[in-house]
C-alpha positions in Angstrom: 31.8 -42.9 -17.5 29.6 -43.9 -20.3 31.3 -45.3 -23.4 28.4 -43.9 -25.4 25.3 -41.7 -24.9 22.6 -42.0 -27.4 19.9 -39.3 -27.8 16.5 -39.0 -29.6 16.3 -35.8 -31.6 12.7 -34.3 -31.5 11.8 -33.3 -28.0 15.1 -34.5 -26.5 17.9 -32.4 -28.2 15.7 -30.3 -30.5 12.8 -28.3 -29.3 10.5 -29.3 -32.4 7.2 -30.3 -30.9 5.4 -27.0 -31.8 6.8 -27.3 -35.3 5.4 -30.9 -35.7 2.2 -30.0 -34.2 1.8 -27.0 -36.5 2.6 -29.2 -39.6 0.1 -31.9 -38.4 -2.6 -29.1 -38.0 -2.0 -27.8 -41.5 -2.0 -31.3 -43.1 -5.0 -32.8 -41.3 -7.0 -29.6 -41.7 -6.4 -29.8 -45.4 -7.3 -33.5 -45.8 -10.0 -33.8 -43.0 -11.5 -30.4 -42.9 -10.4 -29.7 -39.4 -7.1 -30.3 -37.6 -6.7 -33.3 -35.3 -6.6 -32.7 -31.6 -3.0 -32.0 -30.5 -3.2 -34.7 -27.9 -3.9 -37.4 -30.6 -0.7 -36.3 -32.4 1.4 -36.1 -29.2 0.6 -39.8 -28.4 2.3 -40.8 -31.6 5.5 -38.6 -31.5 8.6 -40.7 -31.6 7.6 -43.0 -34.5 8.2 -42.4 -38.2 6.0 -39.9 -40.0 4.5 -42.5 -42.5 3.4 -44.7 -39.6 1.9 -41.8 -37.9 0.1 -40.8 -41.0 -1.3 -44.4 -41.6 -2.7 -44.3 -38.0 -4.8 -41.2 -38.9 -5.6 -41.7 -42.5 -8.6 -43.7 -43.8 -6.5 -45.5 -46.5 -2.9 -45.8 -47.8 -3.3 -43.3 -50.5 -4.6 -40.6 -48.2 -1.8 -41.3 -45.7 0.8 -40.6 -48.4 -1.0 -37.5 -49.6 -1.1 -36.3 -46.0 2.7 -37.2 -45.6 3.4 -35.0 -48.8 1.4 -32.2 -47.4 3.1 -32.3 -44.1 6.6 -32.3 -45.7 5.9 -29.4 -48.1 4.6 -27.2 -45.3 7.4 -28.3 -43.0 10.0 -27.3 -45.7 8.6 -23.6 -45.4 8.5 -23.3 -41.7 11.1 -25.5 -40.4 14.3 -23.3 -40.0 12.4 -20.5 -38.3 10.8 -22.7 -35.6 13.6 -25.1 -34.7 16.0 -24.6 -31.9 17.9 -26.8 -29.4 16.9 -27.2 -25.8 19.0 -25.2 -23.3 22.4 -26.7 -22.6 22.4 -29.1 -25.5 25.6 -27.9 -27.0 27.5 -27.7 -23.7 26.2 -31.1 -22.7 27.4 -32.7 -25.9 30.7 -31.0 -25.6 31.2 -32.0 -22.1 30.5 -35.7 -23.1 33.0 -35.5 -25.9 35.6 -34.2 -23.7 35.1 -37.3 -21.4 35.8 -39.5 -24.4 32.1 -40.5 -24.7 30.7 -41.4 -28.1 27.5 -39.6 -28.9 24.8 -40.8 -31.4 21.4 -39.4 -32.4 18.8 -42.1 -33.0 15.8 -40.6 -34.6 12.6 -41.5 -36.3 13.2 -38.7 -38.9 14.7 -39.5 -42.3 18.2 -38.5 -43.2 17.8 -35.2 -44.9 15.5 -33.5 -42.4 17.5 -34.9 -39.5 20.6 -33.4 -40.6 18.8 -30.1 -41.3 17.3 -30.0 -37.8 20.8 -30.7 -36.2 22.4 -28.0 -38.4 19.6 -25.5 -37.3 20.4 -26.4 -33.7 24.1 -26.0 -34.3 24.6 -29.7 -33.2 25.4 -31.5 -36.5 29.3 -31.4 -35.8 28.7 -32.2 -32.1 27.7 -36.0 -32.6 29.6 -38.9 -33.9 26.8 -40.7 -35.6 23.1 -40.2 -36.6 21.0 -43.2 -37.4 17.6 -42.4 -39.1 14.4 -44.2 -39.7 15.1 -44.7 -43.4 18.5 -46.6 -42.5 16.7 -49.5 -40.9 13.8 -51.9 -41.7 12.1 -51.6 -38.3 12.4 -48.1 -36.7 11.6 -47.3 -33.1 10.2 -48.6 -31.0 11.9 -51.7 -32.4 15.6 -51.7 -31.1 17.1 -52.1 -34.7 18.2 -48.4 -34.9 19.8 -48.7 -31.5 21.6 -51.8 -32.4 22.8 -50.3 -35.6 24.3 -47.3 -33.6 25.9 -49.7 -31.3 27.4 -51.7 -34.1 28.7 -48.6 -36.1 30.4 -47.2 -33.0 31.7 -50.6 -31.8 30.1 -50.2 -28.3 28.6 -52.7 -25.8 25.1 -52.0 -24.8 25.7 -52.1 -21.0 28.0 -49.1 -21.4 25.6 -47.0 -23.2 22.4 -45.0 -22.1 19.8 -43.9 -24.4 18.1 -40.7 -23.5 14.6 -40.1 -24.9 11.4 -38.2 -24.3 8.9 -40.8 -25.5 7.9 -44.2 -24.4 9.1 -45.4 -27.9 12.6 -44.4 -27.1 12.7 -46.3 -23.8 11.4 -49.3 -25.5 14.0 -49.3 -28.1 16.8 -48.7 -25.7 15.6 -51.5 -23.5 15.2 -54.0 -26.5 18.8 -53.2 -27.4 20.0 -53.8 -23.9 21.2 -50.2 -23.1 20.4 -48.3 -20.1 17.6 -45.9 -20.6 16.9 -42.3 -19.3 13.5 -40.6 -19.6 13.7 -36.9 -20.6 11.0 -35.1 -18.7 11.3 -31.9 -20.7 9.5 -33.4 -23.7 5.8 -33.6 -24.4 5.0 -36.9 -22.8 3.6 -36.9 -19.2 6.1 -38.3 -16.6 3.6 -41.1 -15.7 3.7 -42.3 -19.3 7.5 -42.6 -19.3 7.7 -44.1 -15.8 5.4 -46.9 -17.0 8.2 -48.0 -19.2 10.6 -48.4 -16.2 13.5 -46.3 -17.4 16.8 -46.6 -15.4 17.1 -42.9 -15.0 14.6 -40.0 -15.0 16.2 -36.6 -15.9 14.6 -33.3 -15.1 16.9 -31.2 -17.5 19.3 -32.0 -20.3 22.2 -31.1 -18.1 21.3 -34.0 -15.7 22.8 -36.4 -18.4 26.2 -35.3 -17.1 25.3 -36.5 -13.5 24.1 -40.0 -14.2 26.5 -42.8 -13.2 26.5 -46.2 -15.0 27.2 -47.8 -11.6 24.4 -46.1 -9.7 21.0 -46.8 -11.1 18.3 -44.4 -9.9 16.4 -41.2 -10.4 17.8 -37.8 -9.4 15.9 -36.2 -6.7 15.1 -33.2 -8.9 13.2 -35.4 -11.3 10.8 -36.6 -8.7 10.1 -33.1 -7.1 
């Protein structure tokens, strides 16, 4: 059994991609006159919002104004659009019954991460949440994963980090954990495979089947 399973939040446990895209469309239309293509936004999912905005804005001031617009709109539409992926609650419950420690390692800030987990009914199902504002260098840097390992007293080789973005896999590998690519998120399988994850998962429930002694990809993930 795994001593710990770490999860990304958006696109992995929480089905929030359409929410994120809706907020980006609103913010970029307000500041640019038209929304950015969804594909441009999807390519940056998994890194902190301020970093995303700096990549799209023409200067730091505009990036901060865009961030504020995004957050204000998100506050209005968040709760009605957020839900967990199928099986999330039962998977976390099964892991806990096995004695596995569960952490969420996210690029969200603390307040909105808790709100998302509460909307999904998962807040009390995890042992630890590590957010972008708790570290100096968020994902894809491994600092947030290392912080979760330290707080839970876990060794990296007994932990698998499950995430839907290349940034998650990079962070997990950098911290020395095993990594599992979540194919139910918005990234294309080939983008995740390029990061050489230890496991590729077709559904969230596949988390319960991966064995720390048997590296490989479930057949369902490759079909």
